[in-house]
N, C-alpha and C positions, 0 to 999 in steps of 0.2 A: 521410525519416520516421523510420526504424529507427535510422539515427546518431545523430536528435537524442533519439530514447528510450533508448537506448544513455546517451549521453553524459549524460542527465538521472540517468540509472539510477546509474552510476558517482560523479556528484556526489553523488546521495545515498549511496550507499555508505562514501565517502572524509569524509561527516560524519559516518559512525555512530562510537558509539566501543566499544571492548574489553570496557568491562562490562557493558555491555547483552543480551551474549550469555553467558547461564548455561543451564543445565540447570534446566528446570522440569517441571511436569506439561503432556504434550503438545508438549511443546518437541523442536527438532531432534535427531537423534543425534549424535555429536561422536569425533572420533578422538585418537588416543593426546596430540596435540597440542592438545588442547581448541579443534580448528576446526568447525565445523559438515559434515557430511558431507554433497557434495553427492548428490541423491535422482537416482536414475535415469530415463531417459527410454522402459522398458519398455511402457509402457500408453498411452504417446500416438504418433501416427500419427505415424513419418519424414519425411514431406512438413513438417509443421507443428512440428518445432521445432525450436529453436533452441539453441544451447549455452548452459547454465547460467553465471549470473554471480554466482553467489553466492561471496561473501565474509565473511572475520570484519570485524568493524568497529574500531576504536582511537581513542583522545581519551575525553575525560572526558562524563558524561551530560549537564553543565551547559552543556559548548561544541559539544553535537552539530550544532544548526543556528542558525546564526546568526537575530535577528528578520527579519522580513521585514518593509519598510517599504510597505505597501497593496502592491496587486496589477498595478503597471506592469510593463513589458516585453513583450515578446515571447509569444505564446499559449502555447510549450513552457517560457518562465519562471515564466508564471503558473501553470500547469498543474501545477508543480513546487513552487510555493509553496502553493498550495493542499493537494498531498498532503502534502507536509511539517507543514504544520497540522493536517490531519484526524490523520494521525499521531502528532501530539503529541498533539491529544481524543483520539483511541482509545486508546492503550496509553504514552503518554509516551516513544515511541520506543521502545519495550520489541520487539524483531524473534520474542523468545520468550514473549512475553504470551500467555496461553489465559483464556478465561471462561468457565467451567464452565457456567453458568447460560444463557448464548446459544449453546454451544458456537462462538464467534467466539475467532480466533486468527491469530497475526500481529500485524506494526507496524501491518497498518492493521486489525484485529478483523474478518476478513472468516469470513462466516457459510457455510456450507455450501449452501445454499440460493444463495449469491451464485456460487460455484464453478460449479456445479451450470448456473444461469445465463448466466455469461459462454461455459463452453464450446457452452452451445446457440445463445447468439448468432453464437461461430464456426463452428458446423456439424461440431466433430468434437470428443474429448475431448482436450486440450491442455493441461489443467490439471489437477492432483488434491487433495486436502484439506491434501496433507503442503508443496504450493507456495506457502501461504498464507504461512509462516514464511520465506520469500526474498521479501527485500524489493526486489530488480529484477520480481519476479512478481507480487508484490502490487502495485508501481504499473502491470504491464502488465492485470489486471484490473481494475485502477481505469480506466485509459485504455480497455480495452475500454466497461466496464460504463456510465459515463458517455459516450463518444460515443453510445452508441446509446440510452440515454434521456436524456441533460439534452442534447439537440440547439443547444441556445441556444449552449452551452460560457460561460456566464457563472458566474463561482465560486460563488454562491448556488445556481445551481438544481444544478450539478455535487454539493457537498457535501451540502444538502436530499435528492437522489435518490441519493446513497450513504448515507446516515444512514437515509432512510424507503423506501427501493425504488423501482421506477417511479413509481408517484405520488407520490413524497416531496415536490414543490411542494404540493401539494393539501393535505399533511398538516399540522396546527398545531403539532403536537409537535416536527417539526425545525427550525421558528424558535429554538428555543433551542439548537439546535445548532450553527446557521449562526452564531448571534452569536458561541459561543464560540468559534467556526474563526476566525472574523473579527478577533476580538479578537489571537488568536495570530497570525494574517496581518500585524496591524496592531503585532504586537510588544508589545502591553502585557499 
């Protein structure tokens, strides 16, 4: 399971482009070579940490992710396709994006309450607000959150729960979001 998640995260990293990483309000710090500085793990419990898989991206924004034709394939492939589509809808694949109004940050536009909820689900403080800017950690938080609340594993339920919270499937407002995500997944 961890190997599949690592492979999925690596594929997402490879598809990111160098132009998307730029310093913005609330974005990650940079070293002199303009690479994101990997956040430390001092606040996390040692037994629950994994090495950071952050990296900077390469390529052009338009070539970041190829269109996904439907949601066929293995479960990890479908989850990766859904995550890619959500990131396109949420931030246009910009891992440094910050929405001041909603306090949402990163490629998946994760709010502070989501980070808190993911840590509650895990039973320990594994993720911090800074981790929202890491694509691999955003993918991990997405997996933890949707595995917990979207038990069917269906793409629609996962997207609507991601957008509307634990009761996202019962909210009419999340249907429009799902339609946007589905269009991206279908490559339209």
